[in-house]
C-alpha positions in Angstrom: 0.0 0.0 0.0 1.1 3.6 -0.6 1.9 6.4 1.7 0.5 9.8 0.9 2.9 12.6 2.0 1.7 16.2 2.2 4.3 19.0 2.4 2.1 21.9 1.3 2.7 25.5 2.3 4.9 28.4 1.5 7.7 27.4 3.8 8.0 23.9 2.5 9.5 22.3 -0.6 9.9 18.9 -2.2 12.9 18.2 0.0 10.6 18.1 3.0 8.4 15.5 1.2 11.5 13.4 0.4 12.7 13.4 4.0 9.3 12.4 5.3 9.1 9.6 2.8 12.5 8.3 3.9 11.4 8.5 7.6 8.1 6.7 6.8 9.8 3.8 4.9 12.9 3.7 7.2 15.8 1.6 5.9 13.7 -0.1 3.2 13.8 2.9 0.8 10.8 4.0 -1.3 9.6 4.6 -4.8 7.7 7.8 -5.8 4.5 6.8 -7.6 3.0 10.3 -8.2 3.9 13.8 -7.4 1.3 16.5 -7.7 1.1 20.2 -7.2 -1.9 22.5 -7.8 0.5 25.3 -8.6 3.2 24.8 -11.2 5.3 27.5 -9.4 8.5 27.0 -7.7 10.1 29.3 -5.2 12.5 30.8 -7.7 9.7 32.0 -10.0 8.9 34.9 -7.7 10.8 37.9 -6.5 10.6 37.1 -2.8 10.5 33.3 -3.2 6.7 32.9 -2.7 3.6 33.3 -4.7 1.5 36.2 -3.4 -1.7 34.6 -4.8 -1.7 31.8 -2.2 -0.1 28.8 -0.7 1.3 25.9 -2.8 0.0 22.4 -2.4 2.5 19.6 -2.7 1.6 15.9 -2.3 3.3 12.8 -3.3 2.5 9.1 -3.1 5.2 6.6 -2.4 5.5 2.9 -1.9 8.0 1.5 0.5 10.3 -1.1 -1.0 
């Protein structure tokens, strides 16, 4: 079964998702099944590193090996 990891928000990034996936799966490792974002923006796309229109949603689904 998969593990859904949510690392949404202006202060988070995909690294936080990756670290949480590693923690959830421990030494087994994991495989990313899907990675979604309702905003295609990344921090570098904006002057101050965030989108003034709202928060970014980041979720990924992983399967532990």
